[in-house]
N, C-alpha and C positions, 0 to 999 in steps of 0.2 A: 882909333876909337878909345875913349876913356875906359878905364877898368872898374870893375866892381870889387867889393871886399873879397869875394870868392876867387878872384883872379890875383889880387894883390897878396893874399895870404894863403896860397894854395899849398896843401901838405905835400910831402914827398910821395912819389909814386909808390915807393916801398910800403908806406903806411896804408895806402889804398889797397895794394895787392894783398897785404897780410890780412886786412879786415874782411876781404871777400873770398879768401882762399877756400874756405870750407862751407860757404853759404849755400843753402838749399834753395833751388828754384821752386818755391812753394808758398802758399798763402798761410802766414802764421795763424790767423784767426780760425781758418778752417782746419788746421792741424790741432787746434786747441778745444775741439768740441766733440761730443758724441751725438751721432745723428739717429733720428727715427727714420725708418724707411717707409715710404708710402707707395701704394700699388700704381700700376699703369692702367689707363682706361682702355677697355675694349668693348665693342658693341655700342648699342644706342641706349641713351637714358634721357631723362628730362630734369630740368631744374628751374627754379624761379630766377636764379641769378647765376651766371657763369662768369668767373674771373679768369682772364688769361694772363698768366705771369705770376711766379711765386717769389718775387722779391718783396721789398718793403711795401711798395704801392699796392700790389695784389693782396698781400697778407693783411695789411691794415684794412683794406676794403672788405676782406672776409670777416675780420673781427668786428668792424663797425657795423657791417650788415646784420650780423647776428645780434649785436647789442641793440640795434634798432628794432629788429623783428626776429625773435628766437625761433619762430615757426617757419621762417623762410628757408627753402631748400637751396643751399649754396654749394656750388661745385667750383673748385679751383684747379686749373690745369697748368702744369709746369713742364716745359720741354726737357729740362735736365733735372736738377735737384733744387729744392727750395733754398733760397738765400745763397746760391753758389756764385752768382755773378757779382755785380757792384755791391749788393747788399751784404755779401760775406767778405769783402776784401777792401772796403774803404777805410778811412782813418778813424772812424768812430766819432766824428764831430757832429753832434745833434744840435742844430742851431734853430733859434726862434725865427730868424729872417725867412720870409717867403719870397724875397725879391733880390737875393744875392747882395745884400747890403743896403743901407739907407740911401746912399747916393744913387745907386742904380734905380731904386724904386722912385726916388724924387724926380729923376730925369724922365721917367716914363709915366708915373701916375701920381703927380704931386697932390692932387685933391684927395687921394685915397690913402696916403701914407699913414695917417693916424689910425685908420681902421685896419690897414694891413699890418701895422706894427702890433696893435692890440690883438688881432686874430692870431698872429704868429706866436705871441707870448702865451696866449690861451692854449694854443696847440702844443707848445712845449710843455706847459704845465700839465696838460691832459696826458701826454706821453708818460711823464713821471708818475701821475696818478694811476695810469693803467698798469705800469710796471709794478707798482706797490700793491694794487688791488688783486692782481693775479699771481703775485709772488714770483715774478719773472726774474730769473737769474740772467741779467743782461749787463751788469756792471754799470748801471746808470748812476752818474754822479754830476751834480750841478757845480762844476768847477769854474765855469766861465772861460773866457778866452783872452789871452794877452797878445795883442798885436805889437810887434817890435819893429823899430826902425834900424836898418843896418847900413844906411847911407844918409848923409846930412840932409838931403832934400826930403827924405821920409820923416825926419823929425818934425818938419814944418807941417806935413800932412797930418800928423797925430796931435799936434799941440792943442788944437781946439776940441779934441775928443774928450768925452767924459772919462774920468779915470786916468788922465794923463800922468805918466811917470817920467821924470827926467832921468839922466844917465845913472845917477847914484841910486835912485829909487828902483829902476828896472834891474840894475845889477844886484840889488838886495833881494829881488825875487828870483832871478835866474842868472847865474854867472856865465856870461859869454863875452869875449872881447869884441864881438861884432855888434852888440846891442848898444845903441846910442840913446834910445828912449823907448817908451812903450805906452800903450793905453790898454788898461785892463777892464774889459766889460765883464763884470762879475755875475751877471744874471741870465744872459741870453744864449748861453751855450752849455750843454751837458756833454759829457763823454760817455760812450757806451762801448761794450764789446760787440762789434757789428754782427758777427756771425751768430753769437748767442741771442742777440735781439731778434734776428730773423727766425731762428729756430724756435725761440720761445713764442713768438707771434704765431708760428705754425702750430705749436702745441695748444695754445689758447684757442685758436680757430678750430682745431680738430676736436678738442674737448667740448666746444660749444655746438658741435654737430656739422661743421663744414667738412665736405668730402674732398680730400686733397689727393690729386693724382700727379705723380712724378713720371718722368720719361714719357710724356704725352705731348707731342708736338702738335700744335694747332696749325693747320695748313690753309684755312680759309673760313669765311663766313658766308652763309647762304640765306637768302631771303631779303625782301625789300623793306621789312619792318612793319608791313601790314598785319603780320602774324608773328609767331615765334621765330627767332633767328636760329638757324642751325650752325653750331660751332663744330667745324669738321676737323677731326684729328687723323693721324696716320692710320689708326686702327679702329676708329669709331666716330661717334658724333654725339653731341648733347643738344637737345632742343631747349632753347632758353627764352624765357619771357624778357630777360634783360641781360646785357653783357657789359662787363667793365674790362677795358683793354689796359693792361699795365705791363706792356712789353718793353717800354723805355728805349734802351739803346739798340734793341734788335729791330729788324725791319717791321714797319707797321703793317697790320692787316688791312689798313685803309689806304688806298692809293693817294688820297689827298694829303696824307702826312709823310709821304716817303722822303720829301725834301725839307722837312721841318727840323730835323736833328741830324747831327753828324757825330760819329764815334771818335772821341779824342782819348788817346791812351795816356794814363797817369801811372807813374812808377814809384815804388815804395821799398824801403829797407826796414828791417827790424833787427835790433841789436840783441845780444845775449843779455841776461839780467846784470844790472850794475851791482857792484859790491857796495857795501856801506860806505867805504872811503870814496869810491867814484861818485856815488850819489851826493855825498857831502861836498864834493868839489864843484858841483854845479848848482847846489842849492835846490831850487824848485820844490820847496816844501809845500806849496799850495797846489801843486800838481795841475795847474791850468793847462788847457790846450794852448799851443803857441802857433803863430803864423807871422812871417815877416811881411813887409808892406810893398814889395816890388810888384810889377806887373806879372813877372814870372816868380811866383812866391813858393816858399816851402811851408809845410805844416808839420808839426811834430807834437807828440804827447807821450806820457808815461803809461805803461800798462800796470796792472795790479801787481805783477811780479817784478816791477822796476826795470823793464826793458824800455828802450826809446824807439818809437816808430818815427821815421823820418821820410817824408814823401813830398811830391810835387815838383815844381820848377819846370821840367820838361812836360810839354803837353803835345803829344805827337799825333798828327793826322796822317793816315795812310791813303794814298791815292785810290779812289774808288769807293771810299766810305764803308768798307766791309769790317765786320767783327771777326777777327781771326786769332786763334790761340798763338800762332807764331809771332804775332806782334808784341806779345807780353815779355818775351825773352830778349831784351835789348840791353846788352852789357854796357854800351856807351852811356845810356841813361843811368844805370845803376852805379857805374864808376863815377859819374858826375855827382850823383847824390852822396856817395861816400866821401868824395873830395870836399863837398860843401859841408858835410857833417863835421869833419875834423877841422875845418875852418871855424865853424860855429863853436865846437867844443874841443879845442886842442888839448885840454887837460885829460881827455879820454883816449888819447893815442894808445893803441894796443887793444882797444875793445874790438870784438869781432861782430860781424853781422851773421845771424843764423838763418834769416829768410830774406829773399828778394822776390818781388812779384809785380804785377801790373794789372790794370783793369781798364775797361772802356767806359768813359763818361758820356751820357746822352746829352750833348750840348745843343742848346737852342740859341738863336741869335739875340735873344733878350736876356740870357743867362739864368732864366728860371722857368718853371714849368708852365705849359700851356694846356688848355682844356677844350673839350667840345663834345658834340654828340653827332650821331649818324643813324641811318636806318629808322627815320621817323621817331627819334628819341629813344629807341630801344638799346642803342649802343652808346656808351660814354667812354672817353679816353682821357688820359693824362700822360704827358711825356715831357722831355726836355729839362730835367731837373738841374742839370749843369753843376753837379756836385752837392746840391742841397737836399738830396732825397732822404737822408737819414731822418731829418725832422719833417720836411715838407710833404713826405709821402702820406702821412696821416691826414694832413689838410686836404691833399688831393683825393684821398679816399672819400672824405665827406663831400667834396665837390661832386665827384662822380655819382655818389649815392643820391645827393640832392637832385642832380640832373635827371637821373633815371626815374626818380619819384615824380618828376614833372611839376614840382612846386617851387616857385622862386623863393630863395633864401638870401640872407645878407651875402653869403659867399657867391652864389650864382649871379648876383646882380653887380658884382665888382667888374669894372672895366678890365682889370688884370685877368679875370676869368673869361670874360666875353671876347676879348681881343685875341687875335692870333699874331704870332711873331712873323717877321719877314722870313720867307723861306731861303735856304741856301741855294745857290745856283747849281745846275747839274754839272757833272764833270765835262771837260777838264777845268772849268772855271772855279769849281769849289776848291779843288786841291791847290790851284795856283793862288787863289785869293786867300785861303786860310794860311798858307805858308808865308805869303807876303805880309799878312797881319802879324804873325808870330815874329817875323824878322823885324818889323817896325816896333813891336813891343820890346824886343831885346835892345834895339837902339835907344828907345826911351829910357830903359833901365840904366843904360850906359851914359846917358846925357841928362842927368838930373831929373829924370821922370818926365821930361818934356815930350809931349805927343806931337807928332808931325801932322802935316795937313791931311795926309792919307787917313790916319787914325781919327782925326777930328771929323772928317767927312763921314766916315763909317759910323762914328758915334751919333752924328746928326741924323743919319738914315736908319738908326736902330739896328745896325749890322756890325756892332763891335764884336770883340772876342775876348774871352776871359780864360786864363789858364787855371 
């Protein structure tokens, strides 16, 4: 098999060992915040709207619901702590795309791409406006994102992109011997502090009158929708006129959605702060988000205190499709990331990683969120963001609120919103199939990006897979 740059220029094992020697198995973003504690729900109460899930999708739904109708009684129920899962541990890339890139959207909804692109950009602008209006300390910065080619075939993929940079130009932006070319999209990505964004959304929601309950596990929904729906928790229940489900990677409360997503584990490292000399050695003065262009790609960005977050590449599915804390501690993946980091930035040899962690991504077969209603329109749901939830969760909140209002809007009439993705097969087929796809994608990365017949067939069936 042909090699990639990460195999041709692998650093010494001693470099990797030293970089990880004192690394904490902890989420940097969650170590970097002060939390408000919200009570648990006990007993029975009533609400106009109940939101299940305290991540971005649920929190945006709470904020948007109160902005639409300040008198509406809104209750948000979170099984653990707000913003503790994907919303507190992602890379902080807040993208305008609602479709996981233009090509994926064009392959699925070519007639809607102009509208989807416009709506996505309006959504990103509205996130920035909301951050400013409420004085949210979320680290929101419109830096854009630089896609980089690290293999010759990737240069050709980027050549026709707006903002194309040849080798000299991309090296002028960020100094890495692996960068052969790039394409800088200056407008459609912002960077955020992910945990602060989630906690600030909770603050804004609470200050607007939303009742937030933590450590309140929802165990089921009762009622056929002809009247209020009972949202049943471990120690109580809420009678709700409307319910928004924002449980994402966790098992759906609706049986129809149990096979619509799979949890795929993504791994991340965070460095110690770079010195002035180390930062000068890599350039990166414009502080863009970075991502390379392979099927199995890395994403990386700077923090406000000049650390580098470096994540991605491995996308691991565990047989059975469960979300388990033990899946997060995978030293094999963290060592691989450390190796790839020093291939990317050999001038930073000696830098240490202070944090390593992982999280589960709610992956759908179409790579972006899907939507729907149940219980005669009293329950709405959004799930399957496949890594786009930092930005797309706000759009999803508006879709769910539109659906619960029962009034068609431009959003609810989109085929992207009305259509459901192809479900994943049950086990053991799911585990076998997903791992076969990952192996095929790895082969493609090692053979000039050429996708084999297996991948092409899955693409045609709408059952591809994205790392």
